[in-house]
N, C-alpha and C positions, 0 to 999 in steps of 0.2 A: 504494500500500500504506500501511496505517496504522502509523506508527512507534511508536505507544503499545501495540501488540499484540505480546507476546513471541513468538508462533509465527511471526511474519513476519521475525524477526531471527535470523540464524545466522552462525557463523564463516565468513569469506570474503566476506561481503556488503559492497558498496561503499556507504558512508553518509556523511551530514553530521551531526555532533554539535555540541552546545553544551557547552563546558567550564564547570565551576563558576565559574571566574574571569571567564568571558565572559557569564554569565547576564544581567548588567545591560545590556550592549551588544547581545547577541544574535548576536555574531560566531560564525560556523560554522567548524568544522574538518573537513576531508575525510580519510577514511581507510578502511581495511579492518578489519572486526570480527575480533578475535582471540578474545575471550570475552564472553559475555552475563552480566552481573552481577545484573540484576534477577531475583528468584526468583518474584515474582507474575506471573500471566498478562497483566496489563495495568498500566499506570501512566499517570496523567493528564498527566505532564510528559515522557513518553517513556521508553523502555527504556534503562537504564544499561548501557553496554558499555565494554570496553577495546579500543582499537585496536591494530593490530600495532606502532604506534609507541610504545605504552605509555600514551598519553593516555586519560583516562577522562572520559566525559560521557554526556549523554542524546541518543538518536537523534531528530533533527528531520526528516530526509528520507532516503529510500532512493533511491540512484542506480542506474541500469541500465548 
């Protein structure tokens, strides 16, 4: 699935995101989507989400 397409991202989804502070290193953070924050249908850097842990970042990978 394409993580830059908003229709593919929904609450409860297991994802890997990159936090703003980790953009330089590319370190990924795993979690469950609580809220989808991006309003536009797509975003070239990934859809911005809030995880259940409260962390905010852009989705880089969708896990199954």
